[in-house]
All heavy atoms as TSV, in Angstrom:
chain	resi	resn	atom	element	x	y	z
A	1	MET	N	N	34.162	52.799	5.454
A	1	MET	CA	C	34.485	54.162	5.756
A	1	MET	C	C	33.497	55.110	5.076
A	1	MET	O	O	33.122	56.126	5.649
A	1	MET	CB	C	35.927	54.428	5.289
A	1	MET	CG	C	36.495	55.639	5.870
A	1	MET	SD	S	36.735	55.370	7.630
A	1	MET	CE	C	37.719	56.720	8.022
A	2	VAL	N	N	33.099	54.779	3.877
A	2	VAL	CA	C	32.170	55.618	3.141
A	2	VAL	C	C	30.811	55.661	3.837
A	2	VAL	O	O	30.181	56.714	3.931
A	2	VAL	CB	C	32.010	55.087	1.695
A	2	VAL	CG1	C	31.000	55.901	0.923
A	2	VAL	CG2	C	33.344	55.104	0.979
A	3	LEU	N	N	30.385	54.540	4.335
A	3	LEU	CA	C	29.087	54.459	5.011
A	3	LEU	C	C	29.083	55.290	6.289
A	3	LEU	O	O	28.107	55.986	6.587
A	3	LEU	CB	C	28.748	53.003	5.315
A	3	LEU	CG	C	27.361	52.742	5.881
A	3	LEU	CD1	C	26.291	53.227	4.918
A	3	LEU	CD2	C	27.181	51.265	6.152
A	4	ILE	N	N	30.167	55.271	7.019
A	4	ILE	CA	C	30.270	56.075	8.239
A	4	ILE	C	C	30.221	57.557	7.894
A	4	ILE	O	O	29.554	58.347	8.554
A	4	ILE	CB	C	31.560	55.718	9.013
A	4	ILE	CG1	C	31.468	54.293	9.534
A	4	ILE	CG2	C	31.793	56.696	10.153
A	4	ILE	CD1	C	32.755	53.770	10.096
A	5	GLY	N	N	30.917	57.939	6.856
A	5	GLY	CA	C	30.906	59.337	6.427
A	5	GLY	C	C	29.536	59.790	5.979
A	5	GLY	O	O	29.105	60.907	6.281
A	6	ALA	N	N	28.842	58.938	5.263
A	6	ALA	CA	C	27.517	59.308	4.753
A	6	ALA	C	C	26.517	59.497	5.882
A	6	ALA	O	O	25.679	60.398	5.835
A	6	ALA	CB	C	27.008	58.240	3.785
A	7	THR	N	N	26.607	58.681	6.898
A	7	THR	CA	C	25.628	58.778	7.980
A	7	THR	C	C	26.035	59.795	9.036
A	7	THR	O	O	25.252	60.664	9.402
A	7	THR	CB	C	25.415	57.407	8.640
A	7	THR	OG1	O	26.676	56.888	9.070
A	7	THR	CG2	C	24.774	56.436	7.691
A	8	CYS	N	N	27.248	59.715	9.508
A	8	CYS	CA	C	27.668	60.575	10.624
A	8	CYS	C	C	27.826	62.032	10.226
A	8	CYS	O	O	27.462	62.924	11.000
A	8	CYS	CB	C	28.967	60.058	11.218
A	8	CYS	SG	S	28.764	58.471	12.032
A	9	CYS	N	N	28.363	62.295	9.059
A	9	CYS	CA	C	28.569	63.689	8.659
A	9	CYS	C	C	27.244	64.403	8.435
A	9	CYS	O	O	27.088	65.567	8.820
A	9	CYS	CB	C	29.436	63.755	7.409
A	9	CYS	SG	S	31.136	63.274	7.734
A	10	SER	N	N	26.292	63.748	7.832
A	10	SER	CA	C	24.976	64.362	7.657
A	10	SER	C	C	24.295	64.580	8.999
A	10	SER	O	O	23.647	65.608	9.216
A	10	SER	CB	C	24.079	63.489	6.780
A	10	SER	OG	O	24.598	63.394	5.487
A	11	LEU	N	N	24.470	63.626	9.890
A	11	LEU	CA	C	23.883	63.747	11.221
A	11	LEU	C	C	24.475	64.938	11.969
A	11	LEU	O	O	23.745	65.755	12.541
A	11	LEU	CB	C	24.108	62.455	12.009
A	11	LEU	CG	C	23.527	62.402	13.407
A	11	LEU	CD1	C	22.010	62.366	13.350
A	11	LEU	CD2	C	24.066	61.203	14.152
A	12	LEU	N	N	25.792	65.071	11.941
A	12	LEU	CA	C	26.457	66.144	12.672
A	12	LEU	C	C	26.296	67.513	12.011
A	12	LEU	O	O	26.251	68.532	12.699
A	12	LEU	CB	C	27.944	65.832	12.825
A	12	LEU	CG	C	28.286	64.704	13.776
A	12	LEU	CD1	C	29.769	64.398	13.724
A	12	LEU	CD2	C	27.881	65.055	15.190
A	13	ALA	N	N	26.218	67.548	10.701
A	13	ALA	CA	C	26.174	68.836	10.007
A	13	ALA	C	C	24.772	69.389	9.837
A	13	ALA	O	O	24.589	70.616	9.835
A	13	ALA	CB	C	26.835	68.696	8.636
A	14	PHE	N	N	23.765	68.539	9.688
A	14	PHE	CA	C	22.425	69.024	9.363
A	14	PHE	C	C	21.362	68.641	10.390
A	14	PHE	O	O	20.581	69.474	10.833
A	14	PHE	CB	C	21.987	68.498	7.989
A	14	PHE	CG	C	22.859	68.961	6.871
A	14	PHE	CD1	C	23.720	68.088	6.248
A	14	PHE	CD2	C	22.805	70.268	6.433
A	14	PHE	CE1	C	24.534	68.519	5.218
A	14	PHE	CE2	C	23.605	70.704	5.411
A	14	PHE	CZ	C	24.474	69.827	4.794
A	15	ILE	N	N	21.315	67.374	10.743
A	15	ILE	CA	C	20.199	66.871	11.539
A	15	ILE	C	C	20.284	67.342	12.994
A	15	ILE	O	O	19.329	67.922	13.520
A	15	ILE	CB	C	20.131	65.334	11.448
A	15	ILE	CG1	C	19.862	64.930	9.996
A	15	ILE	CG2	C	19.059	64.785	12.367
A	15	ILE	CD1	C	19.995	63.454	9.727
A	16	LEU	N	N	21.398	67.091	13.656
A	16	LEU	CA	C	21.518	67.453	15.069
A	16	LEU	C	C	21.411	68.964	15.328
A	16	LEU	O	O	20.714	69.360	16.262
A	16	LEU	CB	C	22.810	66.898	15.653
A	16	LEU	CG	C	22.798	65.422	15.991
A	16	LEU	CD1	C	24.137	64.993	16.570
A	16	LEU	CD2	C	21.683	65.070	16.935
A	17	PRO	N	N	22.068	69.815	14.536
A	17	PRO	CA	C	21.916	71.253	14.815
A	17	PRO	C	C	20.475	71.746	14.708
A	17	PRO	O	O	20.029	72.539	15.543
A	17	PRO	CB	C	22.800	71.928	13.757
A	17	PRO	CG	C	23.814	70.913	13.435
A	17	PRO	CD	C	23.106	69.586	13.527
A	18	SER	N	N	19.746	71.284	13.714
A	18	SER	CA	C	18.359	71.743	13.586
A	18	SER	C	C	17.486	71.183	14.710
A	18	SER	O	O	16.628	71.885	15.250
A	18	SER	CB	C	17.785	71.383	12.217
A	18	SER	OG	O	17.761	69.993	12.023
A	19	LEU	N	N	17.719	69.917	15.103
A	19	LEU	CA	C	16.958	69.349	16.219
A	19	LEU	C	C	17.271	70.067	17.534
A	19	LEU	O	O	16.369	70.362	18.318
A	19	LEU	CB	C	17.259	67.856	16.370
A	19	LEU	CG	C	16.637	66.927	15.345
A	19	LEU	CD1	C	17.127	65.502	15.567
A	19	LEU	CD2	C	15.129	66.991	15.394
A	20	LEU	N	N	18.540	70.353	17.762
A	20	LEU	CA	C	18.915	71.053	18.980
A	20	LEU	C	C	18.371	72.480	19.003
A	20	LEU	O	O	17.943	72.967	20.039
A	20	LEU	CB	C	20.437	71.055	19.136
A	20	LEU	CG	C	21.061	69.712	19.479
A	20	LEU	CD1	C	22.579	69.802	19.472
A	20	LEU	CD2	C	20.566	69.195	20.804
A	21	HIS	N	N	18.387	73.142	17.871
A	21	HIS	CA	C	17.838	74.500	17.793
A	21	HIS	C	C	16.349	74.491	18.101
A	21	HIS	O	O	15.847	75.352	18.829
A	21	HIS	CB	C	18.099	75.094	16.416
A	21	HIS	CG	C	17.719	76.520	16.296
A	21	HIS	ND1	N	16.552	76.924	15.694
A	21	HIS	CD2	C	18.334	77.647	16.739
A	21	HIS	CE1	C	16.471	78.232	15.747
A	21	HIS	NE2	N	17.546	78.704	16.380
A	22	MET	N	N	15.636	73.514	17.570
A	22	MET	CA	C	14.203	73.421	17.854
A	22	MET	C	C	13.959	73.100	19.325
A	22	MET	O	O	13.015	73.602	19.926
A	22	MET	CB	C	13.542	72.358	16.965
A	22	MET	CG	C	13.391	72.789	15.531
A	22	MET	SD	S	12.380	71.683	14.544
A	22	MET	CE	C	13.429	70.278	14.357
A	23	ARG	N	N	14.820	72.273	19.911
A	23	ARG	CA	C	14.643	71.878	21.311
A	23	ARG	C	C	14.991	73.018	22.280
A	23	ARG	O	O	14.282	73.275	23.238
A	23	ARG	CB	C	15.527	70.650	21.587
A	23	ARG	CG	C	15.549	70.162	22.989
A	23	ARG	CD	C	14.250	69.487	23.337
A	23	ARG	NE	N	14.237	69.129	24.737
A	23	ARG	CZ	C	14.100	67.916	25.187
A	23	ARG	NH1	N	13.943	66.922	24.333
A	23	ARG	NH2	N	14.088	67.674	26.463
A	24	ILE	N	N	16.095	73.701	22.018
A	24	ILE	CA	C	16.549	74.755	22.924
A	24	ILE	C	C	15.595	75.948	22.914
A	24	ILE	O	O	15.289	76.518	23.957
A	24	ILE	CB	C	17.985	75.200	22.554
A	24	ILE	CG1	C	18.969	74.075	22.891
A	24	ILE	CG2	C	18.372	76.474	23.289
A	24	ILE	CD1	C	20.365	74.306	22.368
A	25	PHE	N	N	15.126	76.324	21.724
A	25	PHE	CA	C	14.269	77.499	21.601
A	25	PHE	C	C	12.799	77.126	21.448
A	25	PHE	O	O	12.034	77.855	20.809
A	25	PHE	CB	C	14.724	78.357	20.419
A	25	PHE	CG	C	16.095	78.923	20.610
A	25	PHE	CD1	C	17.177	78.375	19.959
A	25	PHE	CD2	C	16.304	79.984	21.463
A	25	PHE	CE1	C	18.447	78.878	20.143
A	25	PHE	CE2	C	17.571	80.499	21.659
A	25	PHE	CZ	C	18.648	79.943	20.993
A	26	LYS	N	N	12.401	76.015	22.044
A	26	LYS	CA	C	11.021	75.538	21.931
A	26	LYS	C	C	10.041	76.590	22.462
A	26	LYS	O	O	10.182	77.097	23.566
A	26	LYS	CB	C	10.865	74.253	22.742
A	26	LYS	CG	C	9.564	73.552	22.524
A	26	LYS	CD	C	9.565	72.230	23.249
A	26	LYS	CE	C	8.309	71.454	22.901
A	26	LYS	NZ	N	8.347	70.120	23.484
A	27	GLY	N	N	9.057	76.924	21.644
A	27	GLY	CA	C	8.045	77.891	22.028
A	27	GLY	C	C	8.426	79.338	21.745
A	27	GLY	O	O	7.596	80.229	21.870
A	28	ARG	N	N	9.692	79.591	21.367
A	28	ARG	CA	C	10.136	80.951	21.094
A	28	ARG	C	C	10.541	81.154	19.639
A	28	ARG	O	O	11.175	82.126	19.301
A	28	ARG	CB	C	11.319	81.296	21.999
A	28	ARG	CG	C	10.918	81.336	23.469
A	28	ARG	CD	C	12.088	81.684	24.316
A	28	ARG	NE	N	12.945	80.486	24.425
A	28	ARG	CZ	C	14.147	80.475	24.983
A	28	ARG	NH1	N	14.645	81.580	25.468
A	28	ARG	NH2	N	14.836	79.362	25.063
A	29	HIS	N	N	10.185	80.203	18.791
A	29	HIS	CA	C	10.509	80.290	17.370
A	29	HIS	C	C	9.499	81.171	16.640
A	29	HIS	O	O	8.323	81.199	16.972
A	29	HIS	CB	C	10.442	78.904	16.697
A	29	HIS	CG	C	11.638	78.069	16.918
A	29	HIS	ND1	N	11.677	77.095	17.869
A	29	HIS	CD2	C	12.832	78.062	16.317
A	29	HIS	CE1	C	12.856	76.503	17.833
A	29	HIS	NE2	N	13.574	77.076	16.910
A	30	THR	N	N	9.988	81.820	15.597
A	30	THR	CA	C	9.061	82.420	14.643
A	30	THR	C	C	8.704	81.341	13.629
A	30	THR	O	O	9.359	80.296	13.555
A	30	THR	CB	C	9.702	83.622	13.925
A	30	THR	OG1	O	10.825	83.158	13.157
A	30	THR	CG2	C	10.159	84.684	14.917
A	31	ARG	N	N	7.692	81.574	12.870
A	31	ARG	CA	C	7.298	80.608	11.840
A	31	ARG	C	C	8.441	80.393	10.845
A	31	ARG	O	O	8.700	79.268	10.408
A	31	ARG	CB	C	6.046	81.100	11.122
A	31	ARG	CG	C	5.535	80.130	10.072
A	31	ARG	CD	C	4.276	80.628	9.417
A	31	ARG	NE	N	3.187	80.706	10.356
A	31	ARG	CZ	C	2.245	79.778	10.478
A	31	ARG	NH1	N	2.276	78.723	9.713
A	31	ARG	NH2	N	1.283	79.913	11.356
A	32	GLN	N	N	9.144	81.459	10.490
A	32	GLN	CA	C	10.261	81.372	9.542
A	32	GLN	C	C	11.379	80.475	10.091
A	32	GLN	O	O	11.940	79.666	9.362
A	32	GLN	CB	C	10.807	82.775	9.253
A	32	GLN	CG	C	11.944	82.801	8.269
A	32	GLN	CD	C	11.514	82.403	6.875
A	32	GLN	OE1	O	10.372	82.606	6.486
A	32	GLN	NE2	N	12.429	81.843	6.120
A	33	GLN	N	N	11.689	80.609	11.360
A	33	GLN	CA	C	12.736	79.774	11.956
A	33	GLN	C	C	12.345	78.301	11.985
A	33	GLN	O	O	13.186	77.424	11.725
A	33	GLN	CB	C	13.046	80.246	13.376
A	33	GLN	CG	C	13.776	81.567	13.427
A	33	GLN	CD	C	13.911	82.088	14.835
A	33	GLN	OE1	O	13.057	81.822	15.683
A	33	GLN	NE2	N	14.984	82.818	15.089
A	34	LEU	N	N	11.104	78.018	12.275
A	34	LEU	CA	C	10.651	76.629	12.257
A	34	LEU	C	C	10.717	76.036	10.858
A	34	LEU	O	O	11.134	74.884	10.675
A	34	LEU	CB	C	9.227	76.523	12.797
A	34	LEU	CG	C	9.093	76.464	14.310
A	34	LEU	CD1	C	7.621	76.461	14.710
A	34	LEU	CD2	C	9.790	75.244	14.869
A	35	ILE	N	N	10.302	76.822	9.868
A	35	ILE	CA	C	10.371	76.348	8.483
A	35	ILE	C	C	11.812	76.064	8.103
A	35	ILE	O	O	12.116	75.025	7.497
A	35	ILE	CB	C	9.720	77.373	7.529
A	35	ILE	CG1	C	8.213	77.411	7.752
A	35	ILE	CG2	C	10.049	77.053	6.075
A	35	ILE	CD1	C	7.513	78.543	7.033
A	36	GLU	N	N	12.729	76.958	8.463
A	36	GLU	CA	C	14.142	76.746	8.146
A	36	GLU	C	C	14.681	75.493	8.835
A	36	GLU	O	O	15.410	74.706	8.217
A	36	GLU	CB	C	14.960	77.961	8.568
A	36	GLU	CG	C	14.717	79.172	7.705
A	36	GLU	CD	C	15.379	80.420	8.256
A	36	GLU	OE1	O	16.027	80.360	9.329
A	36	GLU	OE2	O	15.251	81.470	7.612
A	37	ASP	N	N	14.344	75.309	10.098
A	37	ASP	CA	C	14.798	74.114	10.812
A	37	ASP	C	C	14.284	72.841	10.164
A	37	ASP	O	O	15.027	71.870	9.998
A	37	ASP	CB	C	14.362	74.163	12.274
A	37	ASP	CG	C	15.234	75.069	13.124
A	37	ASP	OD1	O	16.372	75.336	12.717
A	37	ASP	OD2	O	14.762	75.494	14.192
A	38	TYR	N	N	13.022	72.816	9.792
A	38	TYR	CA	C	12.457	71.618	9.168
A	38	TYR	C	C	13.038	71.375	7.775
A	38	TYR	O	O	13.268	70.224	7.388
A	38	TYR	CB	C	10.928	71.681	9.113
A	38	TYR	CG	C	10.286	71.320	10.427
A	38	TYR	CD1	C	9.581	72.257	11.163
A	38	TYR	CD2	C	10.403	70.042	10.951
A	38	TYR	CE1	C	8.999	71.931	12.378
A	38	TYR	CE2	C	9.828	69.697	12.165
A	38	TYR	CZ	C	9.130	70.646	12.868
A	38	TYR	OH	O	8.574	70.312	14.077
A	39	VAL	N	N	13.300	72.439	7.021
A	39	VAL	CA	C	13.913	72.273	5.692
A	39	VAL	C	C	15.310	71.680	5.837
A	39	VAL	O	O	15.685	70.749	5.114
A	39	VAL	CB	C	13.939	73.612	4.923
A	39	VAL	CG1	C	14.837	73.534	3.717
A	39	VAL	CG2	C	12.542	74.014	4.514
A	40	ILE	N	N	16.092	72.200	6.783
A	40	ILE	CA	C	17.439	71.669	7.020
A	40	ILE	C	C	17.363	70.222	7.497
A	40	ILE	O	O	18.152	69.365	7.069
A	40	ILE	CB	C	18.192	72.548	8.028
A	40	ILE	CG1	C	18.462	73.918	7.421
A	40	ILE	CG2	C	19.495	71.892	8.471
A	40	ILE	CD1	C	18.978	74.940	8.406
A	41	LEU	N	N	16.418	69.921	8.358
A	41	LEU	CA	C	16.240	68.567	8.865
A	41	LEU	C	C	15.890	67.592	7.735
A	41	LEU	O	O	16.480	66.510	7.623
A	41	LEU	CB	C	15.156	68.548	9.939
A	41	LEU	CG	C	14.874	67.240	10.641
A	41	LEU	CD1	C	16.084	66.819	11.464
A	41	LEU	CD2	C	13.668	67.378	11.539
A	42	ILE	N	N	14.960	67.975	6.882
A	42	ILE	CA	C	14.571	67.121	5.753
A	42	ILE	C	C	15.734	66.949	4.782
A	42	ILE	O	O	16.000	65.843	4.295
A	42	ILE	CB	C	13.323	67.689	5.058
A	42	ILE	CG1	C	12.106	67.544	5.980
A	42	ILE	CG2	C	13.068	67.005	3.719
A	42	ILE	CD1	C	10.888	68.309	5.529
A	43	PHE	N	N	16.447	68.041	4.511
A	43	PHE	CA	C	17.612	67.980	3.625
A	43	PHE	C	C	18.667	67.022	4.192
A	43	PHE	O	O	19.243	66.218	3.466
A	43	PHE	CB	C	18.193	69.384	3.447
A	43	PHE	CG	C	19.398	69.444	2.573
A	43	PHE	CD1	C	19.300	69.322	1.199
A	43	PHE	CD2	C	20.652	69.630	3.134
A	43	PHE	CE1	C	20.419	69.375	0.399
A	43	PHE	CE2	C	21.779	69.686	2.347
A	43	PHE	CZ	C	21.666	69.561	0.964
A	44	GLY	N	N	18.913	67.090	5.493
A	44	GLY	CA	C	19.877	66.205	6.126
A	44	GLY	C	C	19.457	64.747	6.075
A	44	GLY	O	O	20.272	63.865	5.837
A	45	CYS	N	N	18.168	64.490	6.297
A	45	CYS	CA	C	17.667	63.109	6.227
A	45	CYS	C	C	17.763	62.559	4.814
A	45	CYS	O	O	18.158	61.401	4.618
A	45	CYS	CB	C	16.232	63.047	6.735
A	45	CYS	SG	S	16.073	63.291	8.503
A	46	LEU	N	N	17.426	63.378	3.832
A	46	LEU	CA	C	17.546	62.932	2.436
A	46	LEU	C	C	19.006	62.688	2.063
A	46	LEU	O	O	19.326	61.715	1.383
A	46	LEU	CB	C	16.925	63.957	1.491
A	46	LEU	CG	C	15.409	64.007	1.456
A	46	LEU	CD1	C	14.937	65.159	0.580
A	46	LEU	CD2	C	14.843	62.698	0.949
A	47	GLY	N	N	19.880	63.571	2.518
A	47	GLY	CA	C	21.308	63.386	2.255
A	47	GLY	C	C	21.845	62.115	2.881
A	47	GLY	O	O	22.639	61.395	2.279
A	48	THR	N	N	21.409	61.835	4.093
A	48	THR	CA	C	21.816	60.605	4.764
A	48	THR	C	C	21.318	59.379	4.016
A	48	THR	O	O	22.059	58.420	3.805
A	48	THR	CB	C	21.281	60.583	6.206
A	48	THR	OG1	O	21.781	61.712	6.903
A	48	THR	CG2	C	21.700	59.322	6.923
A	49	LEU	N	N	20.062	59.422	3.597
A	49	LEU	CA	C	19.484	58.293	2.874
A	49	LEU	C	C	20.188	58.059	1.535
A	49	LEU	O	O	20.596	56.938	1.223
A	49	LEU	CB	C	17.987	58.533	2.652
A	49	LEU	CG	C	17.219	57.429	1.959
A	49	LEU	CD1	C	17.185	56.189	2.836
A	49	LEU	CD2	C	15.825	57.883	1.637
A	50	ILE	N	N	20.363	59.117	0.763
A	50	ILE	CA	C	21.009	58.982	-0.550
A	50	ILE	C	C	22.467	58.561	-0.392
A	50	ILE	O	O	22.955	57.682	-1.119
A	50	ILE	CB	C	20.889	60.297	-1.336
A	50	ILE	CG1	C	19.427	60.541	-1.707
A	50	ILE	CG2	C	21.763	60.283	-2.580
A	50	ILE	CD1	C	19.143	61.930	-2.253
A	51	GLY	N	N	23.171	59.168	0.573
A	51	GLY	CA	C	24.568	58.800	0.805
A	51	GLY	C	C	24.721	57.367	1.270
A	51	GLY	O	O	25.647	56.661	0.866
A	52	SER	N	N	23.816	56.918	2.113
A	52	SER	CA	C	23.885	55.541	2.605
A	52	SER	C	C	23.604	54.535	1.495
A	52	SER	O	O	24.285	53.510	1.386
A	52	SER	CB	C	22.892	55.338	3.747
A	52	SER	OG	O	23.217	56.163	4.832
A	53	ILE	N	N	22.621	54.828	0.669
A	53	ILE	CA	C	22.320	53.932	-0.453
A	53	ILE	C	C	23.498	53.864	-1.409
A	53	ILE	O	O	23.891	52.786	-1.868
A	53	ILE	CB	C	21.027	54.377	-1.170
A	53	ILE	CG1	C	19.820	54.125	-0.269
A	53	ILE	CG2	C	20.867	53.658	-2.502
A	53	ILE	CD1	C	18.531	54.722	-0.781
A	54	ASP	N	N	24.097	55.019	-1.713
A	54	ASP	CA	C	25.256	55.040	-2.606
A	54	ASP	C	C	26.430	54.265	-1.993
A	54	ASP	O	O	27.105	53.506	-2.694
A	54	ASP	CB	C	25.668	56.484	-2.889
A	54	ASP	CG	C	26.817	56.546	-3.870
A	54	ASP	OD1	O	26.675	56.017	-4.987
A	54	ASP	OD2	O	27.865	57.113	-3.501
A	55	ALA	N	N	26.653	54.434	-0.705
A	55	ALA	CA	C	27.743	53.715	-0.042
A	55	ALA	C	C	27.501	52.210	-0.058
A	55	ALA	O	O	28.432	51.430	-0.301
A	55	ALA	CB	C	27.885	54.215	1.398
A	56	LEU	N	N	26.264	51.798	0.202
A	56	LEU	CA	C	25.954	50.369	0.176
A	56	LEU	C	C	26.092	49.783	-1.229
A	56	LEU	O	O	26.508	48.631	-1.386
A	56	LEU	CB	C	24.555	50.123	0.732
A	56	LEU	CG	C	24.394	50.399	2.228
A	56	LEU	CD1	C	22.930	50.299	2.631
A	56	LEU	CD2	C	25.256	49.462	3.035
A	57	LYS	N	N	25.778	50.575	-2.256
A	57	LYS	CA	C	25.990	50.110	-3.632
A	57	LYS	C	C	27.474	49.967	-3.925
A	57	LYS	O	O	27.900	49.001	-4.557
A	57	LYS	CB	C	25.362	51.085	-4.625
A	57	LYS	CG	C	23.875	50.957	-4.728
A	57	LYS	CD	C	23.334	51.918	-5.765
A	57	LYS	CE	C	21.833	51.824	-5.878
A	57	LYS	NZ	N	21.314	52.777	-6.879
A	58	ARG	N	N	28.264	50.927	-3.468
A	58	ARG	CA	C	29.709	50.855	-3.703
A	58	ARG	C	C	30.348	49.682	-2.972
A	58	ARG	O	O	31.329	49.115	-3.434
A	58	ARG	CB	C	30.379	52.149	-3.283
A	58	ARG	CG	C	30.063	53.311	-4.180
A	58	ARG	CD	C	30.635	54.596	-3.619
A	58	ARG	NE	N	30.204	55.730	-4.387
A	58	ARG	CZ	C	30.941	56.326	-5.311
A	58	ARG	NH1	N	32.137	55.860	-5.580
A	58	ARG	NH2	N	30.479	57.356	-5.968
A	59	LEU	N	N	29.797	49.326	-1.821
A	59	LEU	CA	C	30.310	48.187	-1.067
A	59	LEU	C	C	29.806	46.856	-1.618
A	59	LEU	O	O	30.264	45.797	-1.203
A	59	LEU	CB	C	29.910	48.313	0.405
A	59	LEU	CG	C	30.581	49.443	1.178
A	59	LEU	CD1	C	29.948	49.604	2.546
A	59	LEU	CD2	C	32.072	49.202	1.298
A	60	GLY	N	N	28.840	46.894	-2.521
A	60	GLY	CA	C	28.313	45.676	-3.121
A	60	GLY	C	C	27.216	45.025	-2.315
A	60	GLY	O	O	26.812	43.901	-2.614
A	61	ILE	N	N	26.719	45.695	-1.291
A	61	ILE	CA	C	25.660	45.131	-0.466
A	61	ILE	C	C	24.312	45.254	-1.163
A	61	ILE	O	O	23.474	44.355	-1.087
A	61	ILE	CB	C	25.645	45.811	0.925
A	61	ILE	CG1	C	26.968	45.496	1.630
A	61	ILE	CG2	C	24.456	45.367	1.753
A	61	ILE	CD1	C	27.189	46.259	2.905
A	62	ILE	N	N	24.115	46.361	-1.860
A	62	ILE	CA	C	22.902	46.571	-2.653
A	62	ILE	C	C	23.302	46.477	-4.122
A	62	ILE	O	O	24.247	47.143	-4.542
A	62	ILE	CB	C	22.279	47.962	-2.383
A	62	ILE	CG1	C	21.801	48.062	-0.942
A	62	ILE	CG2	C	21.132	48.234	-3.342
A	62	ILE	CD1	C	21.253	49.429	-0.577
A	63	PRO	N	N	22.614	45.664	-4.918
A	63	PRO	CA	C	22.972	45.572	-6.338
A	63	PRO	C	C	22.684	46.881	-7.063
A	63	PRO	O	O	21.737	47.597	-6.750
A	63	PRO	CB	C	22.095	44.447	-6.881
A	63	PRO	CG	C	21.090	44.161	-5.844
A	63	PRO	CD	C	21.529	44.767	-4.565
A	64	ASP	N	N	23.542	47.205	-8.018
A	64	ASP	CA	C	23.406	48.429	-8.804
A	64	ASP	C	C	22.737	48.086	-10.133
A	64	ASP	O	O	23.292	47.381	-10.951
A	64	ASP	CB	C	24.786	49.035	-9.052
A	64	ASP	CG	C	24.720	50.404	-9.687
A	64	ASP	OD1	O	23.612	50.947	-9.826
A	64	ASP	OD2	O	25.792	50.926	-10.036
A	65	TYR	N	N	21.522	48.588	-10.330
A	65	TYR	CA	C	20.756	48.296	-11.543
A	65	TYR	C	C	20.783	49.448	-12.529
A	65	TYR	O	O	19.915	49.579	-13.368
A	65	TYR	CB	C	19.295	47.999	-11.188
A	65	TYR	CG	C	19.129	46.778	-10.320
A	65	TYR	CD1	C	18.679	46.889	-9.017
A	65	TYR	CD2	C	19.433	45.515	-10.810
A	65	TYR	CE1	C	18.529	45.779	-8.217
A	65	TYR	CE2	C	19.290	44.400	-10.014
A	65	TYR	CZ	C	18.833	44.536	-8.725
A	65	TYR	OH	O	18.691	43.431	-7.936
A	66	SER	N	N	21.780	50.300	-12.453
A	66	SER	CA	C	21.804	51.486	-13.310
A	66	SER	C	C	22.172	51.148	-14.750
A	66	SER	O	O	21.986	51.970	-15.636
A	66	SER	CB	C	22.793	52.519	-12.755
A	66	SER	OG	O	24.108	51.993	-12.800
A	67	GLY	N	N	22.732	49.991	-14.992
A	67	GLY	CA	C	23.104	49.606	-16.345
A	67	GLY	C	C	24.505	50.055	-16.698
A	67	GLY	O	O	25.010	49.733	-17.766
A	68	ARG	N	N	25.133	50.794	-15.834
A	68	ARG	CA	C	26.506	51.236	-16.088
A	68	ARG	C	C	27.477	50.140	-15.686
A	68	ARG	O	O	27.243	49.380	-14.748
A	68	ARG	CB	C	26.822	52.505	-15.291
A	68	ARG	CG	C	26.027	53.685	-15.770
A	68	ARG	CD	C	26.331	54.864	-14.918
A	68	ARG	NE	N	25.813	54.559	-13.564
A	68	ARG	CZ	C	25.765	55.416	-12.579
A	68	ARG	NH1	N	26.218	56.611	-12.753
A	68	ARG	NH2	N	25.288	55.054	-11.416
A	69	GLU	N	N	28.577	50.091	-16.387
A	69	GLU	CA	C	29.601	49.116	-16.068
A	69	GLU	C	C	30.396	49.618	-14.868
A	69	GLU	O	O	30.790	50.770	-14.796
A	69	GLU	CB	C	30.527	48.939	-17.271
A	69	GLU	CG	C	31.457	47.771	-17.142
A	69	GLU	CD	C	32.230	47.559	-18.419
A	69	GLU	OE1	O	31.637	47.666	-19.489
A	69	GLU	OE2	O	33.436	47.308	-18.318
A	70	ARG	N	N	30.619	48.759	-13.912
A	70	ARG	CA	C	31.327	49.143	-12.703
A	70	ARG	C	C	32.821	49.112	-12.942
A	70	ARG	O	O	33.369	48.131	-13.428
A	70	ARG	CB	C	30.966	48.206	-11.567
A	70	ARG	CG	C	31.590	48.591	-10.274
A	70	ARG	CD	C	31.100	47.719	-9.172
A	70	ARG	NE	N	31.818	48.078	-7.958
A	70	ARG	CZ	C	31.666	47.458	-6.827
A	70	ARG	NH1	N	30.843	46.452	-6.738
A	70	ARG	NH2	N	32.345	47.822	-5.769
A	71	ILE	N	N	33.474	50.213	-12.586
A	71	ILE	CA	C	34.923	50.300	-12.719
A	71	ILE	C	C	35.495	50.446	-11.326
A	71	ILE	O	O	35.259	51.430	-10.640
A	71	ILE	CB	C	35.328	51.514	-13.577
A	71	ILE	CG1	C	34.727	51.394	-14.969
A	71	ILE	CG2	C	36.839	51.625	-13.650
A	71	ILE	CD1	C	34.912	52.619	-15.828
A	72	ASP	N	N	36.232	49.442	-10.890
A	72	ASP	CA	C	36.848	49.492	-9.560
A	72	ASP	C	C	38.185	50.209	-9.671
A	72	ASP	O	O	39.010	49.875	-10.498
A	72	ASP	CB	C	37.072	48.095	-9.003
A	72	ASP	CG	C	35.740	47.430	-8.639
A	72	ASP	OD1	O	34.826	48.153	-8.229
A	72	ASP	OD2	O	35.642	46.194	-8.782
A	73	ALA	N	N	38.353	51.191	-8.807
A	73	ALA	CA	C	39.597	51.958	-8.833
A	73	ALA	C	C	40.567	51.420	-7.799
A	73	ALA	O	O	40.267	50.862	-6.831
A	73	ALA	CB	C	39.333	53.426	-8.566
């Protein structure tokens, strides 16, 4: 469930809106709007990557080398 949330929520909240905005208004953007779209897109991709890695660590698929003791709740 955590993995689905990490990937789908970032996709729906950040990545798709910026991609759709760039696609719908193609050629009519100001430089500022393009910069904002790309910043949001990069932020969403980074969030997806970090969230997915954290979810995979919590699921035990990726080993956690942080040195902290794991406490299962």
